[in-house]
C-alpha positions as CSV (number, residue, x, y, z in Angstrom):
1,M,-23.6,83.0,80.3
2,R,-25.6,84.4,76.9
3,R,-23.5,84.4,74.2
4,I,-24.1,87.8,71.4
5,T,-20.9,86.3,69.2
6,N,-21.6,85.6,65.9
7,P,-21.6,81.8,66.1
8,K,-19.5,82.0,63.1
9,H,-16.4,83.0,64.0
10,I,-13.2,81.0,64.3
11,Y,-12.6,80.8,68.5
12,V,-16.7,81.3,69.8
13,D,-15.1,77.6,71.3
14,H,-13.8,79.6,73.8
15,V,-16.4,81.6,75.3
16,G,-16.6,80.2,78.8
17,T,-13.0,79.5,78.9
18,V,-10.7,80.9,81.7
19,V,-6.9,81.6,81.2
20,D,-3.9,83.1,82.6
21,Y,-3.4,86.8,81.2
22,E,-0.9,88.9,82.8
23,G,-0.9,86.3,85.9
24,E,-4.5,86.6,86.9
25,K,-6.7,84.5,85.8
26,H,-9.0,85.8,83.5
27,L,-12.5,84.5,81.5
28,I,-13.7,84.8,78.1
29,T,-16.9,86.3,77.4
30,D,-17.2,87.5,73.4
31,V,-15.4,87.6,70.4
32,G,-15.2,89.2,68.2
33,G,-13.4,90.6,65.0
34,G,-9.8,90.1,66.9
35,C,-10.5,90.8,70.1
36,F,-11.6,88.9,73.4
37,K,-13.9,90.3,75.9
38,V,-12.0,89.1,79.1
39,V,-13.0,89.0,82.6
40,R,-10.8,89.3,85.6
41,L,-12.3,86.7,87.7
42,R,-10.3,88.8,91.0
43,D,-12.7,92.1,90.8
44,G,-15.2,90.9,87.8
45,C,-13.6,94.4,85.2
46,G,-13.5,94.1,81.8
47,R,-11.4,95.0,78.4
48,N,-10.7,94.0,75.0
49,V,-7.5,92.0,74.0
50,E,-6.5,91.3,71.4
51,I,-7.0,87.5,70.4
52,R,-2.7,86.7,69.9
53,K,-2.5,88.3,73.7
54,I,-4.3,85.1,74.9
55,L,-3.5,82.3,72.6
56,H,0.5,83.4,72.0
57,H,1.7,84.8,74.9
């Protein structure tokens, strides 16, 4: 996986991890600003989600 993220972002260590979001497994592929780019493992659907919705749910 190639990171295009600013390596100084405080949540850059979360890139490449699998998280539970809305009851399904998602892979965090990028981070920038206040959002994670997540890809649903079931079908590869990608979307941007606010960081606080993933880390503080």
